[in-house]
C-alpha positions in Angstrom: -206.5 177.7 27.1 -208.0 176.2 24.0 -207.2 177.2 20.4 -209.0 177.2 17.0 -208.0 178.0 13.4 -209.6 181.2 12.3 -210.8 182.1 8.8 -207.3 182.5 7.4 -205.8 179.7 9.4 -204.4 182.0 12.1 -204.4 180.2 15.5 -206.4 182.1 18.1 -206.5 181.1 21.8 -209.4 181.4 24.2 -210.5 180.7 27.8 -213.7 178.7 28.5 -215.5 178.8 31.9 -218.9 177.6 33.1 -222.0 176.1 31.3 -225.2 177.5 29.9 -226.0 180.1 27.3 -222.9 181.3 25.5 -221.4 184.7 26.5 -218.5 186.0 24.4 -216.1 188.4 26.2 -213.8 190.6 24.0 -211.0 192.5 25.7 -209.5 195.9 25.0 -206.5 197.0 22.9 -203.1 195.9 24.2 -204.8 193.8 26.9 -205.8 190.1 27.0 -208.6 188.1 28.4 -206.7 187.4 31.7 -206.1 191.1 32.4 -209.5 192.4 31.4 -211.9 189.7 32.4 -210.3 186.9 34.5 -208.2 188.9 37.0 -211.0 191.4 37.9 -213.3 188.4 38.4 -215.7 189.4 35.6 -215.5 186.1 33.7 -215.9 184.0 36.9 -219.0 186.0 38.0 -220.7 185.7 34.7 -220.0 181.9 34.6 -221.2 181.5 38.2 -224.5 183.2 37.1 -225.2 180.3 34.8 -223.4 181.1 31.5 -220.8 179.5 29.3 -218.1 182.1 29.0 -215.7 182.2 26.1 -213.0 184.8 26.4 -210.4 184.9 23.5 -207.1 186.6 23.4 -207.8 188.7 20.3 -205.5 188.4 17.3 -202.1 190.0 17.9 -202.6 190.0 21.7 -201.7 187.7 24.6 -201.7 184.0 23.6 -202.8 184.8 20.0 -199.7 186.4 18.5 -199.6 187.5 14.9 -196.4 189.1 13.5 -197.9 189.6 10.0 -196.9 193.0 8.6 -199.7 195.5 9.4 -200.5 196.2 5.7 -201.2 192.5 5.3 -203.7 192.1 8.0 -207.2 191.4 6.6 -209.8 194.2 7.2 -212.1 193.5 10.2 -209.8 190.6 11.2 -210.7 190.6 14.9 -214.5 190.6 14.1 -214.0 187.9 11.5 -212.1 185.8 14.1 -215.2 185.9 16.2 -217.4 184.6 13.3 -214.8 181.7 12.9 -214.9 181.1 16.7 -218.7 180.8 16.8 -218.5 178.4 13.9 -215.9 176.4 15.8 -218.0 176.3 18.9 -221.2 175.5 17.0 -223.3 177.8 19.0 -224.4 181.4 18.5 -223.7 183.8 21.4 -226.6 184.6 23.8 -224.6 187.9 24.3 -221.4 189.5 23.1 -219.7 191.6 25.7 -216.8 193.9 24.7 -214.6 196.5 26.4 -212.9 199.3 24.3 -211.4 197.6 21.3 -213.4 194.5 22.2 -216.6 196.6 22.1 -215.6 198.1 18.7 -215.1 194.5 17.5 -218.4 193.4 19.0 -220.2 196.0 16.8 -218.4 194.7 13.7 -219.0 191.1 14.6 -222.7 191.7 14.9 -222.8 193.8 11.8 -221.1 191.1 9.7 -222.9 188.1 11.2 -226.2 189.3 12.8 -225.6 186.4 15.1 -225.7 187.6 18.7 -228.6 187.8 21.0 -227.6 191.0 22.7 -224.7 193.4 23.0 -223.1 194.8 26.1 -220.5 197.4 25.1 -218.1 199.0 27.6 -215.6 201.8 27.2 -216.9 203.2 23.9 -218.9 206.2 22.8 -220.2 207.9 19.7 -216.7 208.6 18.3 -216.6 204.9 17.2 -219.4 205.8 14.7 -217.1 208.3 13.0 -215.3 206.3 10.3 -213.1 209.3 9.4 -211.7 210.1 12.8 -208.5 208.1 13.4 -207.0 210.4 16.1 -207.0 207.7 18.8 -205.5 205.1 16.5 -202.9 207.6 15.3 -201.7 208.2 18.9 -201.5 204.5 19.6 -199.6 203.9 16.4 -197.1 206.7 17.2 -196.3 205.3 20.6 -195.8 201.8 19.1 -193.5 203.0 16.4 -191.5 205.0 19.0 -191.2 201.8 21.1 -190.1 199.7 18.1 -187.4 202.4 17.4 -186.1 202.1 20.9 -187.2 205.6 22.0 -187.9 206.4 25.6 -190.9 208.7 25.2 -193.7 208.3 27.8 -195.9 206.6 25.2 -193.2 204.2 24.1 -192.5 203.2 27.7 -196.2 202.7 28.4 -196.8 200.5 25.4 -193.7 198.4 26.0 -194.7 197.9 29.6 -198.2 196.9 28.5 -196.9 194.3 26.0 -194.6 192.9 28.7 -197.4 192.6 31.2 -199.9 190.9 28.8 -197.6 188.9 26.5 -198.6 191.1 23.6 -196.6 192.0 20.6 -195.9 195.6 19.3 -196.2 194.4 15.7 -199.4 192.6 16.6 -200.8 195.8 18.0 -199.9 197.6 14.8 -201.7 194.9 12.8 -204.8 195.2 15.0 -204.9 199.0 14.4 -204.4 198.6 10.7 -207.4 196.2 10.3 -209.7 198.2 12.6 -213.0 199.4 11.0 -215.5 201.6 12.7 -219.3 201.3 12.3 -221.0 204.5 11.1 -224.3 205.7 12.4 -226.4 204.6 9.4 -225.3 201.0 10.0 -225.7 201.2 13.7 -229.3 202.3 13.0 -229.9 198.8 11.5 -229.2 197.0 14.7 -232.2 195.2 16.3 -230.7 193.6 19.4 -230.9 194.7 23.0 -227.9 196.8 23.6 -226.4 198.2 26.8 -223.6 200.9 26.8 -221.4 201.2 29.9 -218.7 203.9 30.3 -216.9 205.4 33.3 -218.1 208.8 34.4 -214.7 210.2 33.6 -214.2 208.3 30.4 -214.5 210.3 27.1 -211.7 208.4 25.4 -214.0 207.2 22.7 -216.6 209.9 22.8 -220.0 210.0 24.6 -221.6 206.8 25.9 -225.1 208.3 25.9 -224.3 209.6 22.4 -223.6 206.1 21.2 -226.7 204.7 22.9 -228.8 207.3 20.9 -227.5 205.9 17.6 -228.6 202.3 18.3 -232.3 201.7 18.3 -233.5 200.9 21.8 -230.0 201.0 23.4 -229.7 201.8 27.0 -226.8 203.7 28.8 -225.5 203.1 32.3 -222.6 205.0 33.8 -219.8 203.3 35.7 -217.3 205.0 38.1 -213.9 205.8 36.8 -211.7 206.5 33.8 -211.4 204.4 30.6 -208.8 202.3 32.4 -210.3 202.1 35.9 -213.9 201.6 35.1 -213.2 198.0 34.1 -212.5 197.2 37.8 -215.7 198.9 39.0 -217.8 196.2 40.7 -220.8 197.8 39.0 -219.5 196.4 35.6 -220.0 192.7 36.2 -223.2 193.5 38.1 -224.5 195.4 35.1 -223.5 192.6 32.7 -225.2 189.9 34.8 -228.3 192.0 35.3 -228.6 192.7 31.6 -228.1 189.0 30.7 -230.9 188.1 33.1 -233.2 190.7 31.6 -233.2 192.6 34.9 -231.0 195.4 33.6 
C-alpha cells in the first residue's frame, strides 16, 4: 500500500492497480478496500478493463487509523481526504465509485470538488438526501459504544468482529460517523455528471435506489441481487461498473 498526507496531515493509505484513466473506489463503513473491492475481485476486474484503480482505506478504517476524539474530527473529513488524494495523484478521476459510506462520501467529494467525470454509487438510496434523519448513524453509534463498554449485545459483538476482521478501530468508526454529512435533494439537483445507482433487490438500508436516481439529473438505476451486505459480491456489480465506465451501461 502507498500513503499520502491529507488536508490536515493525517496519513491515509491506498492501493493502486492497473494503468489508464483513474477510477477511485471508496469502501463502506467498518470495511476497508481489501474486504470491499480486492477480495471480491472488483478492483482487479476494473484494472484489467484498462483503468488505473485507486482504492484507499478511508480515514479511521483499515490501514488509515485515526484515534482522534469524534468531536474533533473535521466535518466531511472522508470527502476532503479524497480531494487531497486527487491533489497528491495529480489527476482528476475519470469515475468515482463508492459503496454505502463510500457512496455517501463520493457524493460529498463531487459536491465539494466538482472534479469527477462520473459517479457510480452502490448501496445507497434516497434516505442519504435527508440531512435530518440520523437513525442509521444512531444505531451504529450505539453498537460501537456498547462494544467500547465491553458489553456483549449482538450489535457490540458484530462491530467488534468487524473491526478485528478489517483492522479497523472502534474510535475511528465513531469519528467517521461524527464527521458524516449527507447531501440534500436541492444540492443533488445541481449534479451534472453521468450517475449510476446500484442497490441489491433486498437492500433498503439507505432508502430507495430508484428514489435517489430520481433526485440526480439524468441518473440511472440498476438493481443487483442481494441485501446491503451480499450485493457487493454479486458478479453483476463489477460488470455494471465496467459497462458504465465504457459507456455501454
